[in-house]
Wavefront OBJ file of the C-alpha trace (Angstrom):
o trace
v 45.822 22.052 -34.907
v 45.318 25.808 -35.281
v 41.565 25.297 -35.321
v 41.731 23.187 -32.133
v 43.799 25.850 -30.319
v 41.439 28.665 -31.393
v 38.372 26.679 -30.303
v 39.991 25.947 -26.937
v 40.847 29.603 -26.348
v 37.319 30.704 -27.265
v 35.714 28.019 -25.073
v 37.907 29.048 -22.126
v 37.427 32.811 -22.538
v 33.652 32.476 -22.698
v 33.371 31.097 -19.156
v 35.730 33.559 -17.409
v 32.994 36.029 -16.328
v 30.727 33.257 -15.050
v 33.624 31.544 -13.265
v 34.737 34.774 -11.578
v 31.188 35.627 -10.464
v 30.700 32.104 -9.094
v 33.919 32.297 -7.068
v 33.076 35.797 -5.814
v 29.768 34.474 -4.470
v 31.519 31.469 -2.917
v 34.185 33.660 -1.282
v 31.538 36.037 0.055
v 29.626 33.225 1.717
v 32.808 31.697 3.073
v 33.825 34.953 4.731
v 30.373 35.155 6.285
v 30.116 31.518 7.318
v 33.625 30.124 7.897
v 33.865 30.788 11.644
v 30.244 29.792 12.238
v 30.759 26.645 10.178
v 33.783 25.572 12.207
v 31.981 26.156 15.496
v 28.864 24.329 14.277
v 30.775 21.239 13.193
v 32.716 21.143 16.480
v 29.546 21.343 18.573
v 27.539 18.912 16.420
v 28.259 15.853 18.581
v 26.263 12.810 17.492
v 24.625 14.895 14.772
v 28.040 15.471 13.200
v 27.288 13.598 9.934
v 24.133 15.668 9.453
v 25.927 18.976 9.895
v 28.981 17.672 8.029
v 27.097 16.577 4.925
v 25.121 19.837 4.703
v 28.014 22.172 5.478
v 30.344 20.196 3.204
v 28.033 20.873 0.274
v 28.483 24.624 0.715
v 31.503 25.614 -1.403
v 34.119 26.802 1.071
v 37.855 27.183 0.627
v 39.597 24.412 2.524
v 36.603 23.163 4.537
v 37.570 19.542 3.888
v 41.091 20.436 5.072
v 39.647 21.968 8.229
v 37.601 18.803 8.780
v 40.756 16.711 8.375
v 42.425 18.690 11.144
v 39.391 18.328 13.392
v 39.338 14.568 12.803
v 43.061 14.043 13.415
v 42.646 15.789 16.765
v 39.458 13.722 17.298
v 37.250 16.773 17.719
v 34.908 15.234 15.151
v 34.162 11.579 14.442
v 35.178 9.448 11.462
v 31.575 9.426 10.263
v 31.497 13.225 10.259
v 34.785 13.357 8.346
v 33.545 10.914 5.703
v 30.238 12.804 5.388
v 32.172 16.012 4.678
v 34.486 14.306 2.188
v 31.528 12.814 0.322
v 29.505 16.031 0.152
v 32.418 18.316 -0.714
v 32.191 19.408 -4.351
v 35.540 21.242 -4.692
v 35.461 22.977 -8.126
v 32.359 21.149 -9.393
v 29.760 23.783 -8.534
v 31.489 26.874 -9.998
v 32.244 24.975 -13.220
v 28.664 23.734 -13.581
v 27.436 27.282 -13.010
v 29.984 28.769 -15.413
v 29.111 26.190 -18.085
v 25.398 26.970 -17.597
v 24.511 23.403 -16.671
v 20.781 22.738 -16.070
v 19.731 23.628 -12.531
v 18.178 20.179 -12.059
v 21.557 18.537 -12.797
v 23.312 20.787 -10.299
v 20.717 20.086 -7.605
v 20.849 16.359 -8.335
v 24.639 16.287 -7.902
v 24.500 18.215 -4.634
v 21.411 16.427 -3.298
v 22.761 12.910 -3.812
v 26.165 13.855 -2.386
v 24.526 15.273 0.753
v 22.246 12.251 1.225
v 25.045 9.732 0.679
v 27.288 11.670 3.067
v 24.607 11.860 5.726
v 23.557 8.195 5.583
v 27.073 6.754 5.351
v 28.348 9.093 8.070
v 25.745 7.910 10.570
v 26.333 4.242 9.676
v 30.089 4.626 10.169
v 29.610 6.324 13.548
v 27.300 3.520 14.664
v 30.020 0.994 13.868
v 33.081 2.949 15.012
v 33.145 4.792 18.319
v 34.607 8.283 18.550
v 38.102 8.347 20.057
v 39.299 10.721 22.752
v 40.560 14.170 21.655
v 44.242 14.547 20.862
v 46.493 17.595 20.997
v 45.273 20.252 18.566
v 47.502 21.572 15.788
v 46.766 23.887 12.906
v 46.884 22.714 9.302
v 44.027 24.826 8.013
v 46.223 27.002 5.808
v 47.148 24.169 3.429
v 44.993 25.637 0.673
v 46.952 28.936 0.664
v 43.873 30.797 -0.548
v 45.057 34.225 0.668
v 41.475 34.809 1.787
v 42.677 37.474 4.218
v 43.568 39.741 1.274
v 39.939 40.194 0.299
v 37.350 38.199 -1.602
v 38.148 39.657 -5.032
v 41.835 38.677 -5.057
v 40.994 35.267 -3.623
v 38.242 34.727 -6.203
v 40.570 35.905 -8.976
v 43.242 33.443 -7.856
v 40.727 30.574 -7.862
v 39.446 31.669 -11.280
v 42.913 31.732 -12.857
v 43.897 28.432 -11.279
v 40.689 26.740 -12.408
v 40.865 28.337 -15.860
v 44.327 26.877 -16.453
v 43.033 23.384 -15.695
v 39.960 23.943 -17.854
v 42.103 25.182 -20.751
v 44.357 22.109 -20.602
v 41.459 19.667 -20.299
v 39.420 21.411 -23.008
v 42.422 21.387 -25.329
v 42.918 17.650 -24.823
v 39.197 16.996 -25.376
v 39.058 19.168 -28.517
v 42.168 17.433 -29.814
v 40.597 14.031 -29.182
v 37.308 15.076 -30.785
v 39.161 16.346 -33.844
v 41.403 13.320 -34.454
v 39.421 10.460 -32.881
v 35.851 11.693 -33.125
v 33.349 12.507 -30.400
v 31.191 9.463 -31.141
v 34.181 7.117 -30.899
v 35.203 8.560 -27.534
v 31.677 8.208 -26.167
v 31.616 4.659 -27.508
v 34.715 3.829 -25.448
v 32.921 4.847 -22.248
v 29.736 3.071 -23.348
v 31.724 -0.150 -23.647
v 33.277 0.321 -20.200
v 30.132 1.405 -18.325
v 30.632 -1.232 -15.631
v 34.198 -0.070 -15.010
v 33.564 3.680 -15.413
v 32.721 4.256 -11.707
v 35.939 2.470 -10.708
v 38.016 4.641 -13.045
v 36.175 7.848 -12.121
v 36.566 7.037 -8.417
v 40.337 6.706 -8.834
v 40.442 10.061 -10.625
v 38.416 11.588 -7.794
v 40.941 10.397 -5.214
v 43.678 12.524 -6.797
v 44.325 15.156 -4.083
v 44.016 18.175 -6.338
v 41.244 20.431 -7.635
v 42.131 19.157 -11.127
v 40.314 15.885 -10.459
v 36.923 17.555 -9.926
v 37.538 19.769 -12.965
v 38.324 16.756 -15.168
v 35.243 14.840 -14.009
v 32.921 17.833 -14.344
v 34.208 18.760 -17.805
v 33.854 15.155 -19.016
v 30.277 15.138 -17.737
v 29.476 18.478 -19.395
v 30.984 17.206 -22.648
v 28.551 14.274 -22.419
v 31.428 11.782 -22.329
v 31.143 10.591 -18.738
v 27.674 9.443 -17.584
v 26.115 11.051 -14.519
v 26.559 7.927 -12.387
v 30.302 7.688 -13.055
v 30.853 11.438 -12.729
v 29.106 11.355 -9.357
v 31.207 8.384 -8.234
v 34.360 10.360 -8.979
v 33.055 13.538 -7.350
v 32.025 11.612 -4.224
v 35.583 10.327 -3.894
v 37.051 13.781 -4.425
v 37.763 16.023 -1.450
v 40.269 18.506 -2.845
v 43.667 18.483 -1.138
v 42.230 17.015 2.065
v 43.643 13.518 1.496
v 47.081 15.008 0.869
v 46.833 16.804 4.212
v 45.580 13.631 5.888
v 48.618 11.585 4.837
v 50.961 14.474 5.572
v 49.671 15.234 9.071
v 48.272 11.945 10.363
v 51.103 9.553 11.154
v 48.817 6.520 11.305
v 49.215 5.269 7.722
v 46.913 2.267 8.230
v 44.139 4.569 9.399
v 44.665 6.832 6.377
v 44.439 3.883 4.009
v 41.247 2.752 5.774
v 39.689 6.200 5.280
v 40.616 6.275 1.578
v 39.287 2.734 1.121
v 35.955 3.612 2.775
v 35.648 6.738 0.630
v 36.449 4.863 -2.582
v 34.165 1.930 -1.770
v 31.175 4.171 -1.018
v 31.800 6.145 -4.205
v 31.969 3.216 -6.618
v 29.024 1.395 -5.006
v 26.925 4.562 -5.381
v 28.003 4.922 -9.012
v 27.172 1.304 -9.821
v 23.747 1.498 -8.121
v 22.893 4.708 -9.981
v 23.911 3.052 -13.243
v 21.768 -0.006 -12.492
v 18.728 2.142 -11.695
v 19.352 4.330 -14.724
v 19.884 7.612 -12.882
l 1 2 3 4 5 6 7 8 9 10 11 12 13 14 15 16 17 18 19 20 21 22 23 24 25 26 27 28 29 30 31 32 33 34 35 36 37 38 39 40 41 42 43 44 45 46 47 48 49 50 51 52 53 54 55 56 57 58 59 60 61 62 63 64 65 66 67 68 69 70 71 72 73 74 75 76 77 78 79 80 81 82 83 84 85 86 87 88 89 90 91 92 93 94 95 96 97 98 99 100 101 102 103 104 105 106 107 108 109 110 111 112 113 114 115 116 117 118 119 120 121 122 123 124 125 126 127 128 129 130 131 132 133 134 135 136 137 138 139 140 141 142 143 144 145 146 147 148 149 150 151 152 153 154 155 156 157 158 159 160 161 162 163 164 165 166 167 168 169 170 171 172 173 174 175 176 177 178 179 180 181 182 183 184 185 186 187 188 189 190 191 192 193 194 195 196 197 198 199 200 201 202 203 204 205 206 207 208 209 210 211 212 213 214 215 216 217 218 219 220 221 222 223 224 225 226 227 228 229 230 231 232 233 234 235 236 237 238 239 240 241 242 243 244 245 246 247 248 249 250 251 252 253 254 255 256 257 258 259 260 261 262 263 264 265 266 267 268 269 270 271 272 273 274 275 276 277
C-alpha cells in the first residue's frame, strides 16, 4: 500500500507544472476571446452549428454553460447547443497536454469532436425549427471560476481542482494495477468492447469535470480504447447538463437533449470501433 501511495504522489506531482501552464494558456485565451465568442455564437444564425462546434473545441471556462443559457432563452438553436456540447472537451485537453500525449491523438480527439458536432448540429436544425426567443436570464456564473481575479488565480484553482481528481483516480488505478494486474484490467475492457461506448457515454453524462478526467486518464493508461473514450468525451459537457435541468423547467425537453447527446456519442463510439479507429 505504501508503494502505491508513493507512486500516486509522484505521478501527480510530475504533471503539476504542465497542468498549470496548460490552464494559464487556456485562461489567457478565454480572457481574450470570451466576449467575442459570445457575440459570434449569438450572431451565427443558421451557421450556428459551425460556429458552435469550432468555438466549443476551444477550452473556455463555462462556455457550455453559456450556451445552455443562450439555448434556454432561444437565442441559439438546439442544433447549435448540441454541437457545442459535443465539441466541448472540458478537462480533456489540459490533461492530455500535461500527460504529454502524442499530438496526433490530441488532434484526432478534437477533430472528430468538431466534425461530429458540426454535422449533427446541422442535421438537428434541419429537423427541428428554432423557437422564438424567451426572456433572458443570467446563469453564466455557475462555474464559479473567479476569472475576474486574474488568470493566474483562476488557473491555479483549476489546477488544484483537477489535480485532486487526478490523484484520486490515479490512486484507484495504481491500486487496481497492484492487486488485480494491468493485463487483467485491460482484459475486462477487451471482453466488453461492444458495451464500452455505452458505459463510457454514461460516465460522460455525469455533470462534473471529474467525468472527463476519468475518461482521459483511462485512455492515457491504455485501459479504455480511443473509440470508447471519445464516446464518453462526446457525451461530456462539464456542468452544463446540471445547469440545464436546474434552469430549464421543461423536463421532457431536457431528457430529449440528454438522449440525443447520449445516442450520438455511443453511435460514434461503435462506428469508430467497427472501423478500427
